[in-house]
C-alpha positions as CSV (number, residue, x, y, z in Angstrom):
1,M,38.2,-15.3,3.0
2,L,37.2,-11.7,2.2
3,D,37.3,-12.4,-1.5
4,W,33.8,-13.9,-1.5
5,L,32.5,-10.9,0.6
6,R,34.0,-8.5,-2.0
7,T,32.4,-10.5,-4.8
8,L,29.1,-10.5,-3.1
9,S,29.4,-6.7,-2.5
10,T,30.2,-6.1,-6.1
11,W,27.3,-8.2,-7.2
12,L,24.9,-6.4,-4.9
13,Q,26.1,-3.0,-6.0
14,S,25.5,-4.0,-9.6
15,W,21.8,-4.3,-8.7
16,A,21.7,-0.9,-7.0
17,T,20.5,1.1,-10.1
18,P,17.6,3.5,-10.2
19,E,15.6,1.1,-12.3
20,M,16.1,-1.8,-9.9
21,G,15.3,0.6,-7.0
22,L,11.9,1.4,-8.7
23,W,11.2,-2.4,-9.0
24,G,12.0,-2.9,-5.4
25,L,9.9,0.1,-4.4
26,F,7.0,-1.4,-6.4
27,G,7.3,-4.7,-4.7
28,S,7.5,-3.1,-1.3
29,A,4.5,-0.9,-1.9
30,F,2.5,-3.8,-3.2
31,L,3.3,-6.0,-0.2
32,S,2.7,-3.0,2.2
33,A,-0.9,-2.7,0.9
34,T,-1.7,-6.3,1.7
35,I,-2.0,-7.8,5.1
36,L,1.7,-8.5,5.0
37,P,3.9,-6.1,7.0
38,G,6.0,-3.6,5.1
39,S,7.1,0.0,4.9
40,S,7.2,1.3,1.4
41,E,7.8,4.9,2.7
42,V,11.3,3.7,4.0
43,V,12.1,2.3,0.5
44,L,10.9,5.5,-1.2
45,T,13.0,7.6,1.2
46,A,16.1,5.5,0.5
47,L,15.5,5.6,-3.3
48,I,15.2,9.4,-3.2
49,A,18.2,9.8,-1.0
50,A,20.3,7.7,-3.4
51,Y,18.8,9.0,-6.6
52,P,17.0,12.4,-6.2
53,V,15.9,12.5,-9.8
54,Q,13.8,9.4,-9.1
55,A,11.5,11.3,-6.7
56,W,8.5,11.7,-9.0
57,P,8.9,8.3,-10.8
58,G,9.2,6.8,-7.3
59,F,6.0,8.5,-6.3
60,A,4.1,7.1,-9.3
61,V,5.6,3.6,-8.8
62,A,4.9,3.5,-5.1
63,L,1.3,4.7,-5.6
64,A,0.7,2.2,-8.4
65,G,2.1,-0.7,-6.4
66,N,0.2,0.3,-3.3
67,L,-3.1,0.6,-5.3
68,L,-2.6,-2.8,-6.9
69,G,-1.9,-4.3,-3.4
70,C,-5.1,-2.6,-2.2
71,L,-7.0,-4.1,-5.1
72,L,-5.7,-7.5,-4.0
73,T,-6.8,-6.9,-0.4
74,F,-10.2,-5.7,-1.6
75,G,-10.6,-8.8,-3.7
76,M,-9.6,-11.0,-0.7
77,G,-12.4,-9.3,1.3
78,V,-14.9,-10.1,-1.5
79,A,-13.7,-13.7,-1.7
80,S,-13.8,-14.2,2.0
81,R,-17.4,-13.2,2.3
82,Q,-18.4,-15.4,-0.6
83,G,-16.5,-18.3,0.9
84,Y,-17.9,-17.8,4.3
85,E,-21.5,-17.7,3.1
86,R,-20.9,-20.6,0.8
87,F,-19.2,-23.0,3.2
88,Q,-21.1,-21.9,6.4
89,R,-24.4,-21.8,4.5
90,V,-25.4,-18.7,6.5
91,K,-25.6,-15.0,5.6
92,V,-23.1,-12.7,7.2
93,D,-24.6,-10.6,10.1
94,M,-24.4,-7.0,8.9
95,D,-26.0,-5.4,12.0
96,G,-22.8,-4.8,14.1
97,P,-22.0,-1.2,15.1
98,Q,-18.7,-1.2,13.3
99,V,-20.2,-2.5,10.1
100,Q,-23.0,0.0,10.3
101,R,-20.6,2.9,10.9
102,L,-18.4,1.8,7.9
103,R,-21.5,1.5,5.7
104,R,-22.8,4.9,6.8
105,W,-19.5,6.6,6.0
106,G,-19.1,4.6,2.8
107,P,-16.1,4.7,0.5
108,P,-14.8,8.1,1.7
109,A,-13.9,6.4,5.0
110,L,-11.2,4.6,2.9
111,V,-9.1,7.7,3.0
112,L,-8.1,6.4,6.4
113,S,-6.5,3.3,4.7
114,V,-3.2,5.0,5.1
115,L,-3.3,4.4,8.9
116,P,-1.0,1.7,10.2
117,L,-2.7,-1.6,11.2
118,V,-6.3,-0.5,10.7
119,G,-5.8,0.7,7.1
120,D,-5.4,-2.8,5.6
121,A,-8.4,-4.0,7.7
122,L,-10.5,-1.1,6.3
123,V,-9.7,-2.1,2.7
124,L,-10.4,-5.8,3.5
125,A,-13.7,-4.8,5.2
126,A,-14.7,-2.7,2.2
127,G,-14.4,-5.7,0.0
128,F,-16.2,-7.9,2.5
129,L,-19.1,-5.3,2.5
130,R,-19.0,-5.2,-1.3
131,M,-18.5,-1.4,-1.4
132,P,-18.3,0.0,-5.0
133,L,-14.9,-0.8,-6.3
134,A,-14.3,2.4,-8.4
135,Q,-15.3,4.7,-5.6
136,S,-13.3,2.7,-3.0
137,M,-10.1,2.8,-5.1
138,F,-10.6,6.5,-5.7
139,W,-10.7,7.3,-2.0
140,I,-7.8,4.9,-1.3
141,A,-5.8,6.6,-4.0
142,I,-6.4,10.0,-2.4
143,G,-5.2,8.9,1.0
144,K,-2.2,6.9,-0.3
145,G,-1.3,9.6,-2.8
146,L,-1.2,12.3,0.0
147,R,1.0,10.1,2.1
148,Y,3.6,9.5,-0.6
149,L,3.4,13.2,-1.7
150,L,4.4,14.2,1.9
151,V,7.3,11.8,1.8
152,V,8.5,13.1,-1.6
153,L,8.1,16.7,-0.7
154,G,9.9,16.1,2.6
155,M,12.8,14.4,0.9
156,L,13.1,17.2,-1.7
157,G,13.3,19.8,1.0
158,V,10.0,21.5,0.1
159,L,8.5,20.5,3.5
160,Q,10.4,20.8,6.8
161,F,9.3,18.4,9.5
162,A,11.7,19.5,12.2
């Protein structure tokens, strides 16, 4: 009876390589940047704990995956506005206080996209409001890059959190 469990364990361990860890990290970071739940920081931490030499490649892969996921979320915002205006045959009301606040702050407000729950909504809203894509992605990259940098430096022992 335990033979199948040993076989399964051996098969799973064969996938536990640094390269497969990076692919898993990319997938987790991509999904975490969409409206789907996820925690790529946990995956990055596990990867660094298992393979410390993968800290900086993991940083790059997590950031790339997260930015591509943000690009998808931004595009969903653009498409949702186009779809709403097309099928409802009305223009979107842009006079609400939250909309005006986000417009006033502009793309630099997207540094806050690292925040749980509201971060994905900010990126979606930026697409919906048709903010400049390049500027938006720049500020998103700053915020997300700082978050992953803190995780990497903490795991490497450069930062002490306790």
